[in-house]
Structure formats: structure tokens, C-alpha cells
N, C-alpha and C positions, 0 to 999 in steps of 0.2 A: 688410701687412708687406712687407719690402724684399728685392730680389734684387740680386746684384752687376752691375756694369756691363759685363759681357761679352756682351751680346746683340748679334746681327748687325743690320745696317742693313735695315729692311724694303724689299722691291721693290715693283714696281708693283702696285696694287690692281685688282680686277675693273673692267671698263668702267663699271658702274653707278655707281661712286664717283668717277670722274675728272671731278670738277666744274671748270668753267671758272675758278672762283676758287681752286682748289688752290694752295697757296702753297709747296709742296714743303718745308714746315716750316722756312723761313727767316723764321719769325715774329719780331717784335721786342717784341710785348706779348701778353698773355693776355686773351682775351675774357671780359667780364662778361655774364652771361645772367640775366634775371629769370625765374624759374621758376613764377610765380603761375598761368599758364595749365596747369600740370601738373595742377591740380585742376579744370580748366574741363570743363564737359559739352559743349563745342563741339569736335567733331573736327578742324575746320579750325584752331582756335586751338592745339590739342595738336600738329597736324602741323607748323605754323609754328614752334613752340618746338622740335621735334625737328629741324627743318632747321638751326637754329642750333646745336644740340648736335652734329649730324652733321658740320657744317663744323669745329667745334672738335675734335672726335674724330679726324678724318682729318688735319687740318693740324697741330694742336698737341699733343693729348692731355691738355691742361689747360684748365679754365675755371673762373671764379668763379661761384657762384649767389648770388642775392639774392632776397628774398620767400620765404625757406625756412619761416618760420613758428615758429622757436624763439626764445622770449624771452630777452632779454639776462641776466635774472636767473638763468635755469636755466644759462646758460653760466658766468656769474660765480661761481655756487655751486660749480660743478664745478671751476673753475680755483682757487678758495679751497681746496676739498678737496685738490686735488693740491699746492698749495703747502705745506699742513699735512703732507701725507705726506712729501714730499721733504725737509722740514726735520727730520724724525726722525733720531735717530742711525743711523749706517750699520749697526751691528750689529742694530738692531731692524728695519731695511728688510730685511736679508739673512735674517732669519727666514722670509721669504716669496720667497726666491730662486727664480727661474724654473726653474732647473736641478733643484730638488726635486720638481717636478711633471712628469707624463707628458703634460700637455695644454697646455704652453706659456702657463701662466698665472702672474702674479706679477710680482716685482721683478727688473729687470735693472740692474746697478751701472753707474757711470760707467766708460767704456772696456770694458764687458762685451760689446760688440758691436763688429764690425769689417765694416761692410757693404760696402765696396769692398775687394776682395781685395789691392789695392795700398796700402791704408791702414795706419795705426798704431793703430787703435782710434777709436771713435766718442765725442765729447765731449758724451754725453748720458746720462741714466738714465731708466728707464721703468717703467711698471706696467701690466700687460695684463690685460684682462678679456674674457670671452666672454658669451654669452647666459645669463641666468637670468631667471625671471619678475619682473616689476614688484613692488615691495614692496606686500604686502597682496593679492596675486593667487596665492598659493602653491597654492591648491586650484582655481584656474580652469582650463578647458580648455587655455589657453595654457601653463600650467605643464608640460603633457605634450608640448609642441612644442619639445623641445630640439634643438640642433644634434646631428648624427650624426657617426660616424666617430671618427677618432684624436683630434681636438680637443675631443671632448665631455668633459664632466665639470665638476665644481664649480670655481667661482672660489675664490680665497683672499683674505682681507680682513684688514687690521689690526684687531686688537681694542682698540687703545689710542685710536682716533679716533672718537668718536661722531659719526654723521651722514655719515661718509665713504662707506660703501656706499650710503646712501640718495641722496646728491647725485649719485654716479657713476652709478647705475643709472637715475635719472631723465633725466639727459642721454642715457645710452646708448640708451634706448628711444625718445626723441624724435629723435635722429639716425638711428636705424634706420628710422623712418618716412619720413624724407626719402630715405634710400636706396631704400626701396621705391617711392617716387614716380618715381625716375629710370629703374628698368628698363622700364617701358612706352615711355618716350621713347627709350631706347636701341634698343628693338625697332622703333619707327617710323623712327628714323635708319637702321636696316639694312634697311628695306623688308621686314619680316616683321611678321605680325600682332601687335597691340599686346599680346596676352596671351602672346606667345612664351615669355616667361620665367617665367610664373606656375607652371607645374609644376616648374620647375627651382629655384625658390626657396621651397619650402614650409616649410623650416626655417631659421631665421636663421643663416647661416653667415658671421658677422661678428666680428672681433676688434678691440677698441678699446684704444688706448694712451694714457696720460697720460705726457707727455714734459717733461723739465726739462733745458734747455741752460744750463750756466754761461757766463758771458762769456769770449770768448777774448781773452786779453792781447795787446795790439798787438805786443808783442815775440815773440809765438809765430810770426808771420809771417817774423821775421828768422831764427828757429832752424829753421823748417819752411818754406821758401820755396815748396815744391811742394805745400803744403797737404795732406799726407798724414795729418794728424790735425786734423779739423774737426768740427763739430757732428754731421754724418752724412755720409759719403762718397757720391760719385756712385752712384746705383743706379736701378733701376726697382722698382716694387712688384709684387707677384706674384698678387693677387686680381683681380676684375674692375675694381673701381675703389675709390678712396679718397676720403672726404670729411673735409677737415682744417678745424679751427679753428685759427688762429694768433694770438698776441697782437701788440702794437704793435711788438716788437723787430725783426721781419723776419728776413731771412737765408735764406728759401728761394729757391733759384735753379733755373731750368729751362733745359736745353740745346737750342738748335735745331740744325738740320742743318749749319750752318756751324761749329759748335762753340762758338758764343757762349752765354754764360750770361745769361739773362734773368731779372731780379728778379721774383719773385711778391710783390709789395709787399702788406703787409696793408691790406685795404680794410674799414673798419667795416661791419658788418651782412652780411658775406658769408662763405661758406666757399669753399675751393679744392677742386675735384674733379679728380682726375687718374686715368687708365686705368692698369691693371696688365697684366702679362704673361698672365694668364688670359684677359682679353678679347682681347688681341692674337692669341694662339693660336687662340681660338674664331672670331675674325673673319679669320683667315688673314692678319693684319697690316693689314687694312683700317683698324682702329682702332689708334692709336699708343699705345705704352707708352714714355713719354719719360723720359730720364735726368734726375735732379734731385738736389740736394744741399742742406744747410744749413751756413752759416757764420755764427756769431752774433758779428758785429763791433759790436754795438749798445752795448757797455759794461755792458749790464745783463743780468739773467737772462731767459731766453726760455722760454715755456711754450707748448705745442701739444697738440692732441688729435686725432689721426687715427682714423678708423674704416675698417677695411679689410673691404670687402664682397665676399663670394664667392657661391657657390651651394651647393646641397645636395651632400653628400659624394660621392654615387654618380653625379652627372651626368657623362655622357660628353662631353669636349671636342671633339666632332666639328665640323668646319667648318661655320658657318652657311650654308644653301644659297645665299643671295644673295652670298656672299664667295668663291666659287670658280667659275671658268670653264675651258674648255679651255685657255686662255692663262695662267690663274693657278690651277694645281691645288693641292690641299692641301699644305702645307709641313711639318706637324707630326704626329708619332706621336700616335694617339688614347690618351688616358688619362683617368682620372676627375679631376674638379676636386679631389676631397679628396687623392688620391695626389700630384697636382701640388703643391698648397699644402703638404702635409705634407713633401714631399721638400725644398722651399725652406726650410721652418722648421728641419728637422733640420740642413741645411747651414748655416744661419746660426748656430745655437746650438753646432754643432760647431766652427765657426771661433772663436766667442766663447771657447771653452775653452782655445784655443790662444793667444790674444792675452795 
């Protein structure tokens, strides 16, 4: 999920991470990383992959992944389900309004969020789901491994769309496995044991959104030259990391340290991964949580599916040992991951009620 754009600029990182290739975030493009070696039994291959991820995390905060293993038809089935849902009458969609739930699940209407506090509302609508067992595994041991904390609780589903829940959950669980592949690589990138995050991610702490962006009229830029009402305003996400599928419409932009907006163009067969504020806090700003936004100038509808991956609710966000030194002490108050994300969610939806 997203946080507003009011974060301070990270200062210098511990000496361990001051790589000679460090670009000071004046990047002009976003790296593409093949993650097939994430499944390799060769520790050298995994470490080589982690080094690529480390460079992207320090310098950019964004990277594409390919060879992720999710079939095109699984993605297309989910996108088709999203299109069917968002084409329903507004009154039907509002029956599942996110404000009717206590766990931030369900439908958010067009202009129902204002991600950038300087903005005039976001030109997208969304549908949020959290963890629940895969279809057919209700009585399995995994069924008892629910997320904990304030975000726990049942998803809500439209009853008028046969196959919607099945398609969405199939994609959800497959992209969740991709997220689990990344945590050991992040650990290696931070020079801690490969299993460092294992006991901190025992319960899936992941919220997924189906998003629909209507096209922005060219005349909107004449009436709103400062871009205060766009697909989603400039923000950072607030979990550990996000895995995003985006369609061909494009519109995602990432800001480098010079203030330039760099296009994260759609690349077939890839997902976009970006780091969030939780990881930035946990790594004492060694890992970057980078400002980004969406402006749909394609002339067509845009669909995207982000999965926001966090940790177990009660994990303390104490600075990771390799990310603090006498010259770079801990910057943030220690709090639990769940408290941090919950506070961000409450702020987001409190703002949306004012817009």
C-alpha cells in the first residue's frame, strides 16, 4: 500500500554498502533481473543474483524480474476477472466498500483515495484482498496459517461474478510464492544469513489490489497543469516490497534524486518490484523506498495488480545489524511491522473520507 510523499531524503549508508558502482540514485533506467537462480541449489549462483538485487535496492529501489514462473494464462484470467468486476454498476461495487470493513478489504471507488496529500484525489478504483486458503484447501494445515493482527479477517467477494474469487486467489497464491523467493535474496543482499527472514514471515502478510485506471483526457492537463489529479499521486509504498503486474498502457513513473521522472515502461513477461518504507526503516535507509506515481496518458483503460508484501504483524522493526555502524546509528523509533502498516492504512483511508 502507499504512503504519502513526505519522506526525508536518506543519508549515507553504512560502509559495507558504499559500493564503487553506487549511482547516488541519479538513475535513468530501471534494471531488469532474471531470478531463475533464486531456485538454484548453487549458493554461488544465488549470491550472484543477490548482488544484482543489492545494487538495485541501494541505488534505485525498483527493478523488474523475469523468469518468475507464473503462466500468462493465470495473469490473463485474473485481469479478465478484474475487468468484469470494475464494469459492474457503481452501486453494486459499493456494496463491498472498503470503509464497511475493519480490515481494509473490499472496494475503493474512483477518487476514493488521495495518496499525495497535495493532490485532489486519485483517478483509479481498486479491490483489496488478503490471505485466505487456496480453493479446495479449506481443511488443510495451511488454512490455519492466517495473517495475524488488525488486518486479519475474511475477504469480501462479489456474489454476482462466478469464477471471480477463484481466479483472483489462484493468482494471489502464485505471486505470493514469488514474494517468498525474494526474501532469502534480500537477506543475502544485506549480508545476513539467507534464512534471516524465515521466522519473521511465518504468516502471509500480503495485501493484493486489483486496480483500474480510466484514461486521462488530454484536456485534463490544461485544467490541471500541476498534475494534482492523476492516476495515483507521488508516494512511497509502506510494506517491505511490492510486486506489480502492469498492462501495456504504461504510466508508472519513478523519481530519481535529481527529481526526474523515469518511466517504468511495461516489459512483457516481467513484474516490477519496488521497496517500501518498512524495508527502508528496517535497513536504516540502506534500501531505498523510492517515490513513484501513475499518469495514464495512454488513451485507454489501464489495469494493474500490485501485491504488497510485509512481515508477521508482531515483528519488531529493529535495524538489521549490518545496516548500523557508529557513523550511521539507528534513525527510527522501533515499532512492530503491524503497527506501522496499520497506522499507514488508517491515515490513507482517513484522508479518503475527506476528499
